[in-house]
ROMINU-751751 format. One record per residue (C-alpha): x, y, z; residue number from 1. Coordinates in Angstrom, 2 decimals, always signed. Each point is the difference from the previous one (the first is absolute). Example, Ala and Ser with C-alpha at 12.3 -4.5 7.8 and 13.67 -1.06 7.14 Angstrom:
<sites>
{site {+12.30; -4.50; +7.80}; 1}
{site {+1.37; +3.44; -0.66}; 2}
</sites>
This chain:
<sites>
{site {+74.54; +127.53; +73.57}; 1}
{site {+2.08; -2.81; -1.47}; 2}
{site {-0.67; -2.55; -2.71}; 3}
{site {-0.03; -3.63; +1.12}; 4}
{site {+0.38; -2.84; -2.47}; 5}
{site {-2.17; -3.08; +0.52}; 6}
{site {+1.62; -2.86; -1.92}; 7}
{site {-2.80; -2.47; -0.58}; 8}
{site {-0.39; -3.35; -1.63}; 9}
{site {-1.36; -0.24; -3.50}; 10}
{site {-0.71; -3.71; +0.46}; 11}
{site {-3.49; -1.41; +0.38}; 12}
{site {+1.19; -3.53; +0.79}; 13}
{site {+2.80; -1.84; +1.78}; 14}
{site {+1.51; -3.01; -1.75}; 15}
{site {+0.24; -2.83; +2.53}; 16}
{site {+2.71; -2.68; -0.05}; 17}
{site {-2.29; -2.43; -1.83}; 18}
{site {-0.74; +2.59; -2.70}; 19}
{site {-3.46; +0.85; +1.32}; 20}
{site {-0.93; +3.67; -0.37}; 21}
{site {-1.39; +1.27; +3.30}; 22}
{site {-2.08; +3.21; -0.38}; 23}
{site {+1.51; +2.81; +2.06}; 24}
{site {+1.32; +3.56; -0.20}; 25}
{site {+0.84; +2.54; +2.70}; 26}
{site {-1.47; -0.33; +3.50}; 27}
{site {-2.56; +2.78; +0.47}; 28}
{site {+0.75; +1.04; +3.58}; 29}
{site {+3.75; +0.08; -0.68}; 30}
{site {-0.64; +2.66; -2.62}; 31}
{site {-2.91; +1.85; +1.60}; 32}
{site {+1.39; +0.57; +3.52}; 33}
{site {+3.22; +1.72; -1.15}; 34}
{site {-1.84; +1.73; -2.86}; 35}
{site {-2.39; +1.61; +2.48}; 36}
{site {+2.81; +0.95; +2.39}; 37}
{site {+2.16; +1.57; -2.70}; 38}
{site {-2.95; +1.86; -1.56}; 39}
{site {-1.12; +1.28; +3.42}; 40}
{site {+3.52; +1.36; +0.52}; 41}
{site {-0.31; +1.89; -3.29}; 42}
{site {+2.24; -2.15; -2.17}; 43}
{site {-0.54; -0.73; -3.68}; 44}
{site {-0.14; -3.69; -0.91}; 45}
{site {+1.24; -1.30; -3.34}; 46}
{site {-0.61; -3.66; -0.86}; 47}
{site {+2.49; -1.87; -2.19}; 48}
{site {-0.34; -3.54; -1.34}; 49}
{site {+1.97; -2.09; -2.49}; 50}
{site {-1.03; +1.22; -3.47}; 51}
{site {-2.46; +2.44; +1.62}; 52}
{site {-2.81; -2.55; +0.30}; 53}
{site {-2.88; +0.79; +2.35}; 54}
{site {+0.59; -1.96; +3.22}; 55}
{site {-2.47; -2.73; +0.96}; 56}
{site {-1.24; -0.32; +3.57}; 57}
{site {-0.01; -3.49; +1.50}; 58}
{site {-3.73; -0.71; +0.33}; 59}
{site {+0.65; -1.93; +3.22}; 60}
{site {+1.31; +3.19; +1.59}; 61}
{site {-3.41; +1.62; -0.44}; 62}
{site {-1.88; -2.68; +1.97}; 63}
{site {-1.68; +0.95; +3.26}; 64}
{site {+2.03; -2.68; +1.80}; 65}
{site {+3.26; +1.62; -1.11}; 66}
{site {-1.08; +3.45; +1.14}; 67}
{site {-1.61; -0.40; +3.40}; 68}
{site {-3.51; +0.09; -1.42}; 69}
{site {-2.02; +1.13; -2.99}; 70}
{site {-0.04; +3.67; +0.96}; 71}
{site {+3.79; +0.28; -0.14}; 72}
{site {+0.16; -2.18; -3.13}; 73}
{site {-2.41; +2.41; -1.71}; 74}
{site {+2.02; +3.00; +1.18}; 75}
{site {+3.23; -1.46; -1.39}; 76}
{site {-1.68; -0.85; -3.31}; 77}
{site {-1.29; +3.57; -0.15}; 78}
{site {+3.47; +1.45; +0.51}; 79}
{site {+1.35; -2.18; -2.81}; 80}
{site {-2.82; +1.10; -2.30}; 81}
{site {+0.63; +3.68; +0.69}; 82}
{site {+3.82; -0.18; -0.17}; 83}
{site {+0.44; +1.28; -3.54}; 84}
{site {+3.76; -0.58; +0.22}; 85}
{site {-0.69; -3.73; -0.29}; 86}
{site {-1.70; +0.47; -3.36}; 87}
{site {+2.89; +1.93; -1.53}; 88}
{site {+3.29; -1.65; +0.98}; 89}
{site {+3.27; +1.06; -1.53}; 90}
{site {+2.38; -2.52; -1.52}; 91}
{site {+2.42; -1.27; +2.63}; 92}
{site {+2.75; -0.10; -2.60}; 93}
{site {-0.39; +3.78; -0.55}; 94}
{site {+0.22; +1.03; +3.67}; 95}
{site {+2.73; +2.41; +1.08}; 96}
{site {+0.54; -0.54; +3.71}; 97}
{site {+1.22; +3.58; +0.43}; 98}
{site {-3.60; +1.16; -0.54}; 99}
{site {-1.20; -1.66; +3.22}; 100}
{site {+0.55; +0.51; +3.71}; 101}
{site {-0.86; -3.61; +0.83}; 102}
{site {-0.75; -3.37; -1.59}; 103}
{site {-2.63; -2.38; +1.37}; 104}
{site {-0.81; -3.56; -1.07}; 105}
{site {-3.51; -1.22; +0.92}; 106}
{site {-0.03; -3.75; +0.55}; 107}
{site {-2.02; -3.00; -1.02}; 108}
{site {+0.84; -3.06; -2.07}; 109}
{site {+0.05; +1.90; -3.31}; 110}
{site {+3.40; +1.60; +0.64}; 111}
{site {+1.51; -3.49; +0.20}; 112}
{site {-1.03; -0.56; -3.63}; 113}
{site {+1.52; +3.14; -1.48}; 114}
{site {+1.71; +2.46; +2.35}; 115}
{site {+2.20; -2.62; +1.67}; 116}
{site {+1.71; -0.67; -3.33}; 117}
{site {-0.42; +3.37; -1.73}; 118}
{site {+3.30; +1.70; -0.89}; 119}
{site {-1.48; +3.49; +0.26}; 120}
{site {-1.39; -0.75; +3.46}; 121}
{site {+3.43; -1.28; +1.02}; 122}
{site {+1.63; +3.15; -1.37}; 123}
{site {-2.33; +2.24; +2.02}; 124}
{site {+0.56; -1.98; +3.18}; 125}
{site {+3.76; +0.13; -0.46}; 126}
{site {-0.04; +3.75; -0.58}; 127}
{site {-2.40; +0.63; +2.90}; 128}
{site {+2.07; -1.97; +2.47}; 129}
</sites>
């Protein structure tokens, strides 16, 4: 099937207006749900981050309260652990959009720290739209 690019945050914090660094990253369910759907449909997932850093999951997104209970929280954590694509991201600045059938941006607060102001992310969005 097709290759799908997951553009993910490389940030592990969000700088608040007062300068405080708030620990964050990507929101687990916002990556896992589409990851599972695309993989089940037979697609290849490639993860890209600024500078190719391994993305950090927002610890709050792994809490039982954020996932409808501990069983689902554990399942989501397990998917993240087994998703080898997350451990080997490509450099966002090296991505050629022509290599991908689709681009997906998992959410969370981390993207506000880096992807919202990243020139390469902006370039990909402009080309994709």
